[in-house]
N, C-alpha and C positions, 0 to 999 in steps of 0.2 A: 534678377529682379524678384523680390519676394511676392508670393501669391497672396491674394486676399483670403482670409479665412472663409470657410463655408458658412459658419454660424457662430454667433457670439451671444452669451448670456451675461448680463451685467446686473449686479445687485438684486438677484432674484430672491424673493421671500415668499413662502407659502406655508400656511398652517392648516391642519386638520383638527377642527374643534379647538381645544385649548392648547394643543401640542404643536409647536412650530416644527415643520419638517426641514425647512431651509431658511436661513437668514443671511442676506447679503452675499448670495452665492454668485461666483463668477466662473465662466467656462468658455473656452475657445476650442472649436473643432476645425482642424486644417485639412486641406485636400490630401487624400491618401492616408489619413489617420486610421489606425487599427486599434480600437480602444476596447478594453474590458471594463465594465461597470460593475463593481463589487460592493458588498455591504451586507449587513445582517438583514434577515427577513423583517419587513416593516420599517426599514430605514429610509424608504422612499425611492428606491431604484426605478420602479415602474412609473411612479409619478413624475420623477425627473425626466424620464424618457418621453413621457407625454408632453411635458413642457417644451422639450427640445423639438418634438414633432409639431408643436403648435396646437395640440389637442386639449391642453389644460392651461388655464389662465392663471398666472401667478398673482399673489396679492400685491406685489410691488416688483419693480425691476423691468428690464427691457430684454427682448429677444430680437436679434437682428440677423436676418437671413440674407446673404449676398444675392442680389438679383440674378436670376437664371439658374439658381441652385435647385436641383431636384432632390427632394427628401421623401423616402418611403419608410413607413412605420408598419411593423408586423403586428396587426391587431390580435389581441388574445381571443376575442369572441366576435369576429366579423359578422355582418348581416348577410346571410345567403338568400334571404327571401326573394329578391328580384330575379334570381338566376335559376335556370332549369338544371344546369349541370355544373360540375366543378370547372369544366373548360370555359363556360361562359363567365364564371366568376374570375378565373385566373387571367383571362384575356380581355376583360372589360377595360375599355379605354385604349387598347393597343391597336395599332394599324395592322391590317390582315397580314402584311408582309413580315410582321414581328412575332406572329403567333408561334413561330418555331422556337423562340426562346422559352416560352412557357412549356412547350412540349418537351424540350431538352431537359429543363429543370424537373419536370414531372417524372421523366424517365429516371433521372438520377435519384430522385426521392421515392421512387417506386409508388407513384400515385396514378391511378386510373382516372384521367380527366373526364371520361365518359360517365362517371358515376353521377347519379341524380343528386343534386345538392340537398334535397330534403331527406334523402336516405343515407347521406354520408355520416360516418362516425365522427366523434370528436377529434380523433387522431387524423383522419382524412381531411377534416376542415382545417386543422392546424397546418398540415402540409400544403394544402391549397393556398393558404395565406402566405406561406413562405415562397411558393412558386410564383405567386402574383408579384411579390417584391422583386425576386430575381429576374423576372421577365421584363420589368420596367427599366432595368439597368440605370438606377438613379445615381446621383453624385454622393449621396449619404444614405446608408441603410441603418435603420434602428431595429435591432433584433432582440426581442424579449423572450428568453428561453427557447431559442429556435430548435434545440435538439430534443425537446420533450416530444414524445410519441414517435421519434425516429429510432429505427434499429441501428446497430453499429455500422452496417454497410452504408446506410444512407447518411449517417453522421460523417463517415469518412469521405463520402462524395461531397457533402456540403463543405467539409473542411478543405478539401482540395479546391473546390470552386471559389471559396472566399479567399483562399491563399493566392489565387491567380487574378482576382478582380483588381481593377484600378480604382474602384470606388472606395470612399471612406466608409467605415462601419463602426457602430457601437454595439457591443454585445453584453447582454445579461445572461449568464449561464452558471449552472452549478457544476458543469462538466470540466474538471481540471485539465484533462488531456486536450480538450477542444480549445480552452482558453490559452493553454501553454503553447499550442501549435500556432495560434493566430494572432494573439495580442502583442502589439509592439509597445503599448503604453497602458497603464492601469489607472482608472479613476476610482477612488475609494470614498464612498459616502459614509461618514462617521459623525454622528451627533450633529447633523445639520450642516456639516462642512464637507465640501468635495476637495480631496487632495489628489494631486496628480503625480504619478511616478512614471518618468519617461523611460521605462524599461518594461520588459514583458512580464506576464503574470507569474512566470517561474520565480521571479525575484520579489513578488509582492509580499509574501508572508513574512520573510525575514525583515523587510522594510517596515511592515505593519508592527511587528513585535518590537523592533527598535524604537519606533515612534511611541509606542505605549510605555516602554521603559523610560524614555526621556520625559514623558508626561508624568509618570509616577515620581521620578526623581525631582522634577520641578515642584510637584504638589507637596512632597515631603519637605523640601526646603522652605516653601511658603508656610507650611504648618509650623515649622520650627521658629520661623521669624515671627509669626503671629503670637505664638506662645511666649516668646521672649519679650515682645512689645507689650503684651497683655500683663505680664508679670511686672514690668516697669511701671505700667499705668496704675496697677493696684497698690504698689509699694510707695510711689512718689508723686502721684499726680496732685494730691491735695497741697503739697508744699511748693509745687512748681507749676501751678495751674496757668498763670499768665504767660510764663516764659515758654511753655512747651505745648500750647494748643495745636501748633502745626504738627507736632509728633502724634498727638491724639487723632487728628484728622487723617494722618498717614496710616494709623492703625485701622481706622474705619475703612479707608480705601483698600487696605490689604484684605480685610474681612469681606468686602464686596467682591474683590477679585477672586477670592477663594470660593465664594458662593456661586460665582459665574462659571466656575469650572464644572462642566457637566460631566458627571461620572459616567463612564462608558458602561454599556450593557454587558454584563458578564455572560459566560457561556451557560447554556441550559444545564440545569442540575439533573441530568438524566442518569439513570442507573438501571442495570439489568441484574436480576438475581435469579439464579437457577434454583429450582425447587429440589425435590429428591432426585437422586441420580437415576437416569434411565438405564435400561439394560444395555449391554455392550453393543448389541445389534439393534439399530434404530429402525431401519427399513430394509426389507429384502424384496426386491421386485424381480420376478422371473418371467421372461418371455412375454412381457405385457405389450399389447398393441391397441390401436384405436383408429377407427375410420368413421367418417361422416358421409354416408352415401358413397359416391365414387372416389371421394378424396381420402387418401391415406394420410393420417396425421402422424402415426407412429407404427413402424414395423417392429416385430418382436425385439424387445429390448430388456436387458437385465442390468440391475444395479444393486449393489450392497452399500448401505450407508451406516457407518459405525459411529458410536458416540464420540463427539468432538469434531467430526468432519464439518467442513464448510463447503458445501456443494453448490456451485453456480450453474445455472441453465442459461445458455445463450443461443441466439439464432435470429433470423429475420422475423419481422412482424408477420404474424399469421402462420409461423412454422409449427406452433403447437406447444410453446414453452409453458404457458399457464395450464394447458390441458395436461401436460406431463406432471406438472407440480401438483395438480388436484388428484391425479391418479396415485402419485407417490404418498400423499397424505390421507388417502382413503375417501376423499370427498367425491371422487368420480370413479365408477367401475370401469376397468379395462374391458375391451371386447374379448380378449383372450389373455391367458397368463394369470398370475396371482401376485398380490402385494400383501406382504405380512408385516404388520407394524410391531415394533418391539414392546417390551414391558415397561410399565411405570412412566408412560409418556405424558407430559404436560405441554400441550401445543399452544402457541400464540401466533396469530396470523395477521400480517399487514398486507392488505390487498390493494392492487393498483387502482381500483375504481373507488377506493375510500367508501365502500358501500356500508361499512359499519357506522358511518356518521350520517345522522339525519339532518339535512340542511335547515330544517325548521326548528330544531331544538337549539337551546342555548348551550354554551360551553358547559355551564354548570350542570344542566340536565343531562348532557351527553355523558358526563362522568357519574353522577349520582344515580341515574337510571340503569346503569350497567349492572346486571345481577352479580357479576363477579367482584364489583367494587362497592356495592351498597353496604351501609352500616345500619343495622336494625334500629328503626325509630329515629334516625338522625338524617335530616335532609341536607345538612350542611357538611357532612363528613363523607369521606371515601376511604375504603380500605386499600392501603398501598403496601404490598408485600407483607401482609399480615398485621399491619399496624394502622389505626385510624389516623387520618389527616384531614384538616379543614380543606374544603374544595378549592378555595381561593389560594391558599398557601401552596397546594400541589400544582395548581395552574401556573403560579409564579415560577416554580421550578422549570417550567417549559417556556418561560419568557412571555407569558401572558400577564397583562396588568389587571388590576381589580375591575376597571371599567369594562373590560372585555368579557368578564365572567357571565354577564347576563345578555351578551350580544348573541345573535343567531349564528350558527355555523356557516350559513351562506355568506356572511359578511367577511369571512376570513380569506386571506390570500391562499394560494396553493401551498406555500411553505408552512403557513400557520395550520392548515388542515393536516398536513403531514405530521407536524409536531403534536397536534391534539390526538391523532391516532397513535403516535408513539407513546403518549401519556397513558392511554388506555392499555396498551400492550404491556408497558413496563410496570404497571401497577400490580400485575399478577406474577406469581412465580411460574417459571417455565423451564423446560429442558430441551424444547425443540422450537426454534424460531423459523417461521415461514414468511419470507419477505419478498413480495412481488412488486418490483419497481419502487423500492423505498426511497431512492435518491431524488426522484422528481421534485423540483421546487425547493429543496432544502438548501440553505446557504452553506458556504464552504466551512464555516466554523462548526455548525451543527453536524455536517458530514464528517468532519474530523473526529468529533466526539463519538459519533455513532460507530465509526471504524474502530476507535480505541476500545469501546465497550464490547464490540463483537470479538475483538482480539483477545479480550480477557474473559469472555463468556465461556463457562465450562460446559455448556450444552452443545447442541448440534444446530447447524444453520442450513436451511435451503434458501437459495437466493436466485431471483430473476432480475437482471439489470442490463442496461445498455451503457452504463458508465464504466469505461475501460479502466480508469484509475482506481475506482472503487473495487472492481473485480480483482485487479492485481493486488490490492492491499488486503482483501478479505478471503478470497477463495483459495482452498487447498486442492480442489478438483473442479473440473469444468465439464459439463455435459453439453456438447454442441449439437444443435438441431441443424443438420447439414442439408436439408431438403429431401423431398420425395420420401418422407417418413423415416429417414435415417437419423439415429442418435448415436454419438460416439463419445466415450469418456476419455478425457485427457487430464494429466496431472497438472496442478498449479492453476494460475489465474489466466487472464486474457492474453498477456504477452507470452506466457508459457505455451498456451494453446496455439498461438500463431507460429511460434518457433517450431513446435512439433509438427505442424502442418506444412512447414517449409515456406511460410509466407514472409519470413523476415527479409530475405534478399529481395523478393518481389516487391515488398512494400517500400523498400528503400529506393526503388527505381522511379524516377520522375515520370517515366512514360506510362506507368500503370495507373489506371483510373480506378479508385476504390469503388466506384459505382458498378463496375463490371463484375460479373460472377467469376471467382477464381477458376482458372483453367483446370480441366481434369488432368490428372497425372499422365504424362506422355508415355506410351509404350516404349519399351527398350527398342532402339533402332536395330534393324537388321544390317549386316554388312553389305556395303555397296559393292557391286562387281568391279573390282579394281583392274581386272584384266582388260576391260574396254580401254580403247584409246581415250585418254583424258589429259587435262592440263595439270594433273597432280605430279609432284615430284615423287621420287622413291620414298622419302621420309613421310610425305603427306599420305601416300597410298598405304604405307605401313601403319600410320596412325589411324587412318580410317578403318582399317581392319581390326585394330586393337580396341577402339573405343567402345563397341557394344559390350565386350566382356567387362571393361572397366565400369560401364554404366550398370550392368547387372550386379557387379560386386557392391557398388554404392547403394543400389536399391536394397540389397540384402542387409547391408549394415543399417540402413535407415529403418527397415522393418524391425530389426532386433532392438534398436534404440526406442522406437515407438512402443514396442511391446513392454520394454522395461519401464518407460514413463507412463504407461497406462495404469500402473499400480497407483491408486489414489493415496495410499499411505506412505509412498516412497518419500514425498516431500517432507513430511514430519518425522519419519523414521531415520532417513539418511539424507539430510539436506545437501551435504557436499557431493554425494554421489548423484543426486538429482540435478544439481547445478552443472556438474561436469557432463552428464548425459545430455542435458539440454543444449549445452555449447557444442558438444560433438555432433548432435543431430543437425543443428543449424549449419555447421561447417560442411557436413556431408551433403546436405540438401543443396547448398551453394555449389559444391564441386560437381554434383550431378547435373545441375542446370547448366553449368559452364561446359561440361562434357557434351551434353545434348546439343547446345548451340554450336560447338565446334564440329560435331558430327554433321549437323545440317549444312553448315558452310562447306565442309569438305565434300559431302555427298552432292550438293548442287554444282560444285566445281567439277566433280567427276562426271556428272551427267551432262554438263554443258561443254565438256571438252571436245 
């Protein structure tokens, strides 16, 4: 027997000002649905989610929620005023016996629920909002950018948790890896219409591109037909007026049909231009360290960054990624050691706090008041990579319309603020890009373009990000902040780092919870005394004695491969050698783990004999 849907939207229409977001929109969410909601920034994803949650009233249409269905919406900016602590907020409305669910989710998301609500950071508040939803165990979860402000370990915990839940959920996220792992169907908002693909996000982009190709073909056919009919009208309508008025009306209908075809929004016209070439050595850090009181942020660490490198910095929230970034760029002095910057550097910085944007300024003023972009005596012009541009024209390159030019920055969505900051950065020539969490809130298409631009950029890139797919596509070397002030350099992006740390096999195991700290490497086992009476056969006893030497050999091979892969230039200099070394490392790590498990089983059998 078919189950009733959890929620239905029928004929939903909603407009903002003169611009309709949706017209005649229909949507059904079934029990167990795992849906990705995708679309360009400003297409109405968050607004649609609020309509689904019952928090926004449409201009027309019906929202029908099946009786007894529990819906939980992750608020972007919840009100913490009535609550003393994050625990009070997360458990509000729960029975005392259900508080454990909030505490378990908080542990996975690395959130201290004892934190005073008034003192909580923006990231802590976002995680508390996520904990509150997960603790309620609703039938339908509506999650708007749930991975923002989460580090990779917490993202993987959330990914595992959602993968195991029986609840339906609807996700808005820029994180490709997250969507690919979780979504079983994709909802695409495009020009006021919601289209559904009953396959996962991994197949969305091919489907989207095919849809656009079919639209273009249909539009071209209609244009040709209109031209043909219009030519007939001009040449023969006076002689055949009475007999062919139906054909004239058909021409008018064709023109109306063509006018109704809403042209899709193109990609942002972003560009990166390197100025003069920097020196070959961009940054030389030697034994730099940093501590705040009793807390060690960075133990002595050395790094050489050469022209053209793309160096990513990864690690848990609070590990010191931004602190290291600021030391490497000279913004922050290390407690010990030295940082030497190369010659002819032109640095452009994208900071995660978007502090370069004044929320009370208009978009127009945000560009024209920037000293690096101002044009003498012209309040409507900005200097873009050495050439003057009208400010509205330049804003249109980043998908802002003329009506937004005089709007305050505070009215923008997170993705629009990110695009405005990119507009400021990309207006100037640079040869060193410093990007601290650039992917937050950007839509998939803009992320694609940014990745392509970084791939072609002749300068150097320093990057902090929790977006695993973005790291894999961009980084040529990864600095991992591994806790207790330790920083280690690995070749390649996130997947390469995981392979070199031997986490590939562990990650594939369903028993492993990503929320747990990876286990420390096991010491090589010592031979168990086989002479004791035991339940081991002769072959097993011999194998138990031989395993420690085998494990030692594998550890030595792993050490050599890690040393080879620690060269950040190997990936670009010898990509085939890099790939083979990475595969060999993963293979040996798996063999070592298998040998250790075998030794433990045999040793226990020997002891229990």
